[in-house]
Wavefront OBJ file of the C-alpha trace (Angstrom):
o trace
v 95.071 116.909 76.047
v 97.777 118.867 77.899
v 98.283 121.076 74.872
v 94.583 121.913 74.734
v 94.520 122.792 78.434
v 97.585 125.010 78.026
v 95.973 126.767 75.071
v 92.811 127.387 77.062
v 94.833 128.846 79.921
v 96.728 131.144 77.550
v 93.492 132.390 75.955
v 91.963 132.910 79.394
v 95.008 134.860 80.593
v 94.944 137.055 77.489
v 91.233 137.752 77.936
v 91.818 138.703 81.584
v 94.664 141.054 80.642
v 92.543 142.730 77.976
v 89.650 143.178 80.418
v 91.964 144.650 83.051
v 93.427 147.047 80.489
v 89.928 148.124 79.415
v 88.941 148.746 83.043
v 92.081 150.764 83.796
v 91.230 154.401 84.553
v 93.561 156.842 82.739
v 95.683 158.609 85.364
v 98.897 160.590 85.649
v 101.954 158.779 86.973
v 102.676 161.687 89.331
v 101.045 165.046 89.996
v 101.617 168.054 92.225
v 98.883 170.598 93.038
v 99.371 173.760 95.084
v 97.170 176.803 95.590
v 98.373 179.930 93.791
v 98.055 183.073 95.941
v 99.856 185.472 93.596
v 96.756 187.564 92.969
v 97.461 187.579 89.244
v 94.552 187.179 86.842
v 96.683 185.560 84.151
v 96.841 181.799 83.952
v 96.059 178.740 81.889
v 96.753 175.131 80.963
v 99.314 173.758 78.517
v 100.458 170.281 77.572
v 103.273 168.454 75.827
v 103.230 164.730 74.951
v 104.117 163.661 78.518
v 103.192 166.561 80.812
v 100.327 168.812 81.760
v 101.201 172.133 83.359
v 98.676 174.585 84.764
v 99.942 177.932 86.046
v 97.655 180.130 88.149
v 94.680 178.316 86.609
v 91.182 178.587 88.048
v 89.216 175.441 88.772
v 86.951 176.429 85.903
v 89.923 176.532 83.518
v 90.920 173.040 84.624
v 87.353 171.831 84.071
v 87.155 173.546 80.674
v 90.258 171.669 79.551
v 89.381 168.321 81.152
v 85.923 168.169 79.576
v 86.640 170.208 76.411
v 83.803 172.647 77.120
v 83.213 176.389 76.926
v 82.396 178.625 79.888
v 78.675 178.726 79.063
v 78.563 174.909 79.248
v 79.555 174.746 82.932
v 77.236 175.349 85.878
v 78.869 175.598 89.295
v 79.614 177.894 92.262
v 81.161 181.297 91.523
v 84.269 180.489 93.574
v 85.433 178.103 90.832
v 86.373 181.159 88.812
v 88.452 182.748 91.593
v 90.368 179.935 93.320
v 93.628 179.306 91.450
v 96.120 176.450 91.349
v 99.492 175.394 89.969
v 99.455 171.854 88.619
v 102.430 169.805 87.398
v 101.379 166.351 86.195
v 103.451 163.721 84.388
v 102.053 160.908 82.261
v 103.557 157.424 82.298
v 104.350 157.748 78.584
v 103.472 159.980 75.663
v 99.757 160.662 75.514
v 97.320 162.261 73.108
v 95.324 165.374 73.936
v 92.204 163.292 74.590
v 94.163 160.991 76.928
v 95.477 164.039 78.795
v 91.905 165.282 79.222
v 90.787 161.957 80.714
v 93.793 161.884 83.045
v 92.953 165.385 84.253
v 89.378 164.248 84.950
v 90.778 161.456 87.119
v 93.037 163.947 88.903
v 90.130 166.287 89.640
v 88.059 163.389 90.968
v 90.811 161.934 93.153
v 92.315 165.134 94.530
v 89.329 167.498 94.655
v 86.440 165.061 95.073
v 85.062 166.430 91.812
v 81.607 165.169 90.819
v 79.428 166.381 87.956
v 76.735 165.275 85.552
v 75.429 166.361 82.146
v 72.083 168.047 81.546
v 70.524 169.356 78.347
v 69.023 172.817 78.757
v 67.128 175.037 76.335
v 69.374 178.093 76.303
v 69.168 181.584 74.735
v 71.978 181.891 72.187
v 73.070 183.982 69.256
v 73.741 182.438 65.876
v 76.582 184.041 63.953
v 75.265 184.122 60.370
v 76.084 185.882 57.108
v 74.286 189.224 56.828
v 72.517 190.521 53.745
v 75.180 191.663 51.297
v 77.590 188.872 52.150
v 80.663 188.547 54.374
v 83.424 191.169 54.501
v 86.379 189.238 55.904
v 90.135 189.860 55.736
v 92.506 186.974 55.104
v 94.731 186.101 58.072
v 97.900 187.018 56.149
v 96.853 190.685 56.240
v 97.400 190.783 60.005
v 101.174 191.259 59.724
v 100.747 194.516 57.819
v 98.582 195.952 60.608
v 100.914 195.190 63.497
v 103.881 197.180 64.693
v 106.665 195.450 66.634
v 104.391 192.444 66.996
v 101.687 194.472 68.761
v 98.124 195.060 67.538
v 97.019 198.631 66.824
v 95.628 200.542 69.838
v 91.867 200.615 70.398
v 90.017 203.851 71.033
v 89.150 204.878 74.578
v 85.595 204.205 75.676
v 85.070 201.063 73.608
v 85.806 197.379 73.839
v 87.580 195.671 71.017
v 89.509 192.745 69.591
v 92.438 192.079 67.310
v 92.791 188.371 66.606
v 93.351 185.737 63.951
v 91.388 182.537 63.619
v 88.388 180.699 62.233
v 84.781 181.875 62.426
v 84.278 179.462 65.345
v 87.065 181.312 67.207
v 85.325 184.623 66.554
v 82.040 183.202 67.869
v 83.739 182.066 71.060
v 85.304 185.492 71.677
v 81.993 187.250 71.019
v 80.231 185.067 73.602
v 81.364 187.121 76.588
v 80.497 190.650 75.353
v 77.253 189.390 73.775
v 76.123 188.047 77.134
v 75.086 184.611 75.863
v 76.628 181.761 73.823
v 77.464 182.625 70.210
v 77.411 179.675 67.797
v 79.036 179.802 64.367
v 76.386 179.096 61.735
v 78.104 180.851 58.824
v 79.387 177.713 57.097
v 82.531 179.690 56.193
v 85.855 177.871 56.432
v 89.397 179.233 56.638
v 91.231 181.635 58.941
v 90.806 185.395 59.002
v 91.891 188.607 60.684
v 89.314 190.082 63.059
v 89.760 193.695 64.172
v 86.731 195.268 65.817
v 85.680 198.050 68.184
v 82.313 198.368 69.894
v 80.547 200.243 72.678
v 80.836 198.979 76.241
v 77.184 197.946 76.455
v 76.192 195.242 73.938
v 72.816 196.765 73.123
v 71.092 195.600 69.919
v 70.758 198.182 67.195
v 67.584 200.274 67.454
v 67.019 199.686 71.177
v 68.205 203.116 72.323
v 71.410 205.113 72.739
v 74.631 203.258 73.532
v 76.222 204.431 76.781
v 79.248 203.631 78.929
v 77.512 204.633 82.199
v 78.545 208.274 81.825
v 76.397 209.216 78.861
v 75.950 208.443 75.184
v 79.080 207.364 73.338
v 79.993 209.064 70.051
v 78.827 207.718 66.705
v 82.249 206.092 66.264
v 81.357 203.555 68.970
v 78.511 201.361 67.641
v 76.912 198.536 69.561
v 78.521 195.118 69.303
v 75.710 193.932 67.042
v 76.049 196.852 64.646
v 79.848 196.631 64.640
v 79.848 192.925 63.719
v 77.489 193.539 60.813
v 79.189 196.669 59.488
v 82.764 195.394 59.784
v 82.455 191.682 59.011
v 79.221 191.404 57.040
v 77.957 189.000 59.702
v 74.945 189.118 61.991
v 74.040 187.947 65.503
v 70.570 186.371 65.450
v 68.724 185.535 68.657
v 67.646 181.887 69.051
v 67.035 179.227 71.668
v 68.766 175.876 71.329
v 69.491 172.799 73.476
v 72.952 173.030 75.043
v 74.778 170.260 76.898
v 75.619 171.659 80.366
v 78.134 170.141 82.792
v 76.538 170.605 86.221
v 79.147 170.479 89.002
v 77.760 168.683 92.052
v 80.799 168.806 94.352
v 84.401 170.003 94.320
v 86.679 170.681 97.288
v 88.490 173.987 97.662
v 91.671 172.379 99.012
v 93.096 169.339 97.171
v 94.282 166.251 99.019
v 98.008 166.155 99.691
v 100.473 165.477 96.895
l 1 2 3 4 5 6 7 8 9 10 11 12 13 14 15 16 17 18 19 20 21 22 23 24 25 26 27 28 29 30 31 32 33 34 35 36 37 38 39 40 41 42 43 44 45 46 47 48 49 50 51 52 53 54 55 56 57 58 59 60 61 62 63 64 65 66 67 68 69 70 71 72 73 74 75 76 77 78 79 80 81 82 83 84 85 86 87 88 89 90 91 92 93 94 95 96 97 98 99 100 101 102 103 104 105 106 107 108 109 110 111 112 113 114 115 116 117 118 119 120 121 122 123 124 125 126 127 128 129 130 131 132 133 134 135 136 137 138 139 140 141 142 143 144 145 146 147 148 149 150 151 152 153 154 155 156 157 158 159 160 161 162 163 164 165 166 167 168 169 170 171 172 173 174 175 176 177 178 179 180 181 182 183 184 185 186 187 188 189 190 191 192 193 194 195 196 197 198 199 200 201 202 203 204 205 206 207 208 209 210 211 212 213 214 215 216 217 218 219 220 221 222 223 224 225 226 227 228 229 230 231 232 233 234 235 236 237 238 239 240 241 242 243 244 245 246 247 248 249 250 251 252 253 254 255 256 257 258 259
């Protein structure tokens, strides 16, 4: 009888330990947060297996990393893109990228009073699709031949532009800002490519009037973003509306609690 009781106690203890482990909120072992007043516009987040380091990062950048979202998926006050912080956080042991994201969520909640919820909104977007005639893409390996001393070739004055390597999903993400709405990769094309492109300052669809930079019409060498994407890459930006998951920020303090 004693043996049965002992066995029951052991099973009960194990079940309690498992439940406690499941309820444990992922958190950093130690973390330091200070406001960055450098005035620089450069900053970001990086991780290694045991540490997360953010240098001159905006609150939005921290949220983007913590929730693995793009800028168009976050709704919050404009100040979240101007207030900047330095964060040095150490995990108890080696952690995966997903674990680091959850620990950063806990840090934002505990130190900034961060609260948010998800909403699905019908949103205007562009689909990046293959244009008539097929894609015209350069393999990533061709990038080295176009660089000099590790620097991309200069872009012409009066236009915006890019010189990057990556997948079609990376291209869609970069095009999101100049296009003025989310760009979603619908090409179905895999692999990594070289993307070099120049376009007029105003992303005006082809056929909607002259392209200007605020001082007058730009020369023919500066097409709209939409025309440039189609002519250079054999791809097209199609206007659509689609449901997008949006992280709506309810509350976040400007000054974190003390370290």
